[in-house]
ROVO-45756 format. One record per residue (C-alpha): residue number from 1; residue in one letter; x, y, z. Coordinates in steps of 0.2 Angstrom, whole numbers, plus 5000, padded with zeros to 4 digits. Layout:
N
NUM | a | X | Y | Z
...
//
This chain:
203
1 | m | 4936 | 4946 | 4872
2 | i | 4938 | 4951 | 4891
3 | d | 4940 | 4969 | 4894
4 | v | 4956 | 4968 | 4905
5 | p | 4958 | 4987 | 4908
6 | g | 4940 | 4989 | 4911
7 | l | 4940 | 4975 | 4924
8 | f | 4956 | 4978 | 4933
9 | g | 4959 | 4997 | 4930
10 | s | 4977 | 5003 | 4932
11 | i | 4981 | 4990 | 4946
12 | d | 4998 | 4988 | 4952
13 | i | 5005 | 4973 | 4942
14 | y | 5013 | 4966 | 4958
15 | l | 4996 | 4967 | 4967
16 | f | 4989 | 4959 | 4952
17 | d | 5001 | 4945 | 4955
18 | q | 4995 | 4942 | 4972
19 | i | 4977 | 4940 | 4965
20 | l | 4983 | 4928 | 4952
21 | r | 4991 | 4917 | 4965
22 | g | 4975 | 4916 | 4975
23 | r | 4981 | 4926 | 4990
24 | i | 4968 | 4939 | 4988
25 | a | 4950 | 4931 | 4985
26 | p | 4932 | 4933 | 4990
27 | p | 4926 | 4935 | 5003
28 | m | 4941 | 4944 | 5009
29 | s | 4939 | 4962 | 5014
30 | v | 4952 | 4975 | 5007
31 | l | 4957 | 4992 | 5014
32 | d | 4968 | 5003 | 5004
33 | a | 4978 | 5014 | 5016
34 | g | 4983 | 5028 | 5005
35 | c | 4971 | 5025 | 4990
36 | g | 4974 | 5040 | 4980
37 | g | 4962 | 5040 | 4965
38 | g | 4958 | 5022 | 4968
39 | r | 4968 | 5014 | 4954
40 | n | 4970 | 4998 | 4964
41 | l | 4952 | 4996 | 4969
42 | v | 4943 | 4995 | 4953
43 | y | 4944 | 4976 | 4952
44 | f | 4939 | 4974 | 4970
45 | l | 4924 | 4985 | 4969
46 | r | 4918 | 4977 | 4953
47 | e | 4920 | 4960 | 4960
48 | g | 4910 | 4963 | 4976
49 | y | 4924 | 4964 | 4989
50 | d | 4921 | 4972 | 5006
51 | v | 4931 | 4988 | 5002
52 | s | 4937 | 5002 | 5013
53 | a | 4950 | 5016 | 5009
54 | l | 4958 | 5031 | 5017
55 | d | 4969 | 5045 | 5011
56 | p | 4973 | 5062 | 5018
57 | d | 4969 | 5071 | 5002
58 | p | 4950 | 5076 | 5001
59 | d | 4951 | 5076 | 4982
60 | a | 4957 | 5057 | 4982
61 | i | 4943 | 5052 | 4994
62 | r | 4930 | 5061 | 4983
63 | a | 4937 | 5052 | 4968
64 | v | 4936 | 5035 | 4976
65 | s | 4919 | 5038 | 4984
66 | s | 4913 | 5042 | 4966
67 | l | 4921 | 5027 | 4959
68 | a | 4913 | 5016 | 4973
69 | s | 4896 | 5024 | 4970
70 | r | 4897 | 5018 | 4952
71 | l | 4905 | 5001 | 4954
72 | a | 4898 | 4996 | 4971
73 | p | 4884 | 5007 | 4976
74 | g | 4880 | 4996 | 4991
75 | l | 4895 | 5001 | 5001
76 | p | 4892 | 5015 | 5014
77 | a | 4901 | 5032 | 5012
78 | s | 4909 | 5029 | 5029
79 | r | 4920 | 5016 | 5021
80 | f | 4930 | 5030 | 5013
81 | r | 4938 | 5042 | 5025
82 | c | 4949 | 5057 | 5023
83 | e | 4963 | 5054 | 5036
84 | a | 4981 | 5050 | 5037
85 | v | 4985 | 5031 | 5040
86 | e | 4994 | 5035 | 5057
87 | e | 4978 | 5044 | 5063
88 | s | 4965 | 5032 | 5056
89 | t | 4948 | 5030 | 5064
90 | f | 4946 | 5013 | 5057
91 | p | 4947 | 5000 | 5071
92 | d | 4961 | 4987 | 5074
93 | h | 4960 | 4972 | 5062
94 | a | 4949 | 4981 | 5050
95 | a | 4953 | 4971 | 5035
96 | d | 4960 | 4954 | 5028
97 | v | 4971 | 4963 | 5016
98 | v | 4978 | 4980 | 5018
99 | l | 4986 | 4989 | 5004
100 | s | 5000 | 5002 | 5005
101 | s | 5005 | 5006 | 4987
102 | a | 5018 | 5021 | 4985
103 | v | 5013 | 5028 | 5002
104 | l | 5027 | 5025 | 5015
105 | h | 5041 | 5034 | 5006
106 | f | 5031 | 5050 | 5009
107 | a | 5036 | 5049 | 5027
108 | r | 5044 | 5065 | 5034
109 | d | 5057 | 5056 | 5044
110 | e | 5060 | 5040 | 5053
111 | e | 5048 | 5043 | 5067
112 | h | 5034 | 5047 | 5054
113 | f | 5038 | 5031 | 5044
114 | r | 5036 | 5020 | 5060
115 | a | 5020 | 5029 | 5064
116 | m | 5013 | 5026 | 5046
117 | l | 5019 | 5008 | 5046
118 | d | 5012 | 5004 | 5063
119 | g | 4996 | 5013 | 5058
120 | s | 4994 | 5002 | 5043
121 | w | 4999 | 4986 | 5051
122 | r | 4987 | 4987 | 5065
123 | l | 4973 | 4987 | 5052
124 | v | 4977 | 4970 | 5046
125 | r | 4967 | 4956 | 5054
126 | p | 4976 | 4941 | 5061
127 | g | 4981 | 4929 | 5047
128 | g | 4979 | 4944 | 5035
129 | l | 4990 | 4951 | 5021
130 | f | 5000 | 4967 | 5021
131 | f | 5004 | 4972 | 5003
132 | c | 5017 | 4986 | 5002
133 | r | 5026 | 4995 | 4987
134 | l | 5038 | 5008 | 4992
135 | a | 5054 | 5017 | 4987
136 | s | 5070 | 5010 | 4993
137 | t | 5089 | 5010 | 4991
138 | i | 5090 | 4992 | 4985
139 | g | 5099 | 4991 | 4968
140 | m | 5105 | 5009 | 4968
141 | e | 5115 | 5010 | 4985
142 | g | 5126 | 5025 | 4986
143 | r | 5118 | 5034 | 4972
144 | f | 5106 | 5045 | 4982
145 | i | 5110 | 5061 | 4991
146 | r | 5106 | 5060 | 5010
147 | r | 5095 | 5074 | 5017
148 | g | 5093 | 5068 | 5034
149 | g | 5079 | 5059 | 5044
150 | g | 5079 | 5045 | 5032
151 | r | 5075 | 5056 | 5017
152 | f | 5086 | 5057 | 5001
153 | a | 5086 | 5066 | 4985
154 | l | 5083 | 5055 | 4970
155 | p | 5090 | 5057 | 4952
156 | d | 5072 | 5059 | 4946
157 | g | 5071 | 5076 | 4955
158 | t | 5060 | 5070 | 4970
159 | e | 5064 | 5069 | 4988
160 | r | 5058 | 5053 | 4997
161 | f | 5060 | 5043 | 5013
162 | l | 5070 | 5028 | 5008
163 | i | 5073 | 5011 | 5017
164 | d | 5087 | 4999 | 5014
165 | e | 5086 | 4980 | 5012
166 | a | 5092 | 4977 | 5030
167 | g | 5079 | 4988 | 5037
168 | l | 5065 | 4980 | 5027
169 | l | 5071 | 4963 | 5032
170 | a | 5071 | 4968 | 5050
171 | l | 5054 | 4975 | 5051
172 | p | 5044 | 4959 | 5051
173 | k | 5052 | 4953 | 5067
174 | r | 5048 | 4970 | 5075
175 | l | 5030 | 4969 | 5069
176 | g | 5027 | 4951 | 5073
177 | g | 5024 | 4946 | 5054
178 | a | 5032 | 4935 | 5041
179 | l | 5037 | 4938 | 5024
180 | v | 5026 | 4930 | 5011
181 | d | 5038 | 4933 | 4996
182 | p | 5056 | 4938 | 4994
183 | l | 5059 | 4956 | 4992
184 | k | 5056 | 4961 | 4974
185 | t | 5064 | 4978 | 4968
186 | t | 5062 | 4986 | 4951
187 | v | 5076 | 4999 | 4947
188 | v | 5067 | 5012 | 4936
189 | h | 5079 | 5019 | 4923
190 | q | 5092 | 5022 | 4936
191 | q | 5081 | 5036 | 4943
192 | r | 5073 | 5027 | 4958
193 | c | 5070 | 5009 | 4966
194 | m | 5053 | 5002 | 4970
195 | t | 5052 | 4987 | 4981
196 | t | 5037 | 4975 | 4984
197 | w | 5036 | 4970 | 5002
198 | v | 5022 | 4957 | 5007
199 | m | 5019 | 4951 | 5025
200 | r | 5007 | 4940 | 5033
201 | k | 5001 | 4943 | 5051
202 | p | 5000 | 4928 | 5062
203 | a | 4983 | 4921 | 5065
//
């Protein structure tokens, strides 16, 4: 019997979908731009992908570095950096696939959101994939309390930066990318909305 949790960890199911459809496969390089504890990196580390990660939380980077030392000891420690995505020291076009899972909705305001998004997008190689999951207003329009600067109070008690459908659909043109899939949004018990947004950078 295959140990699915052991192989894939707690991977985002929508990221798993991209793997199943062959959009992410060896020998692609993967950079997690806001990796947290590394839940989306277990499979890539186990399978020998060229993995890098960044996060502004030093505890997160320690956790991911420890995970990598167990699953992919050949990767240098310099691949795991404690830094914000908008100030990343990784070079332009650093990876074939850049992950941004539950990151962009922590933007302080619209300017910060643009800086975080631009910082993530510049890391994607030509022809590469940008996989993003973020909170949005899609499916619960009018049910959040506006706080200003693009931030809203949510019914779940949190405050996040939220973008609407029109805003997400306009961004590929500004960035020079193309949607790979239609927007897919999950409404979580009328508490929040999480949208999957996947773009490809032109070759």
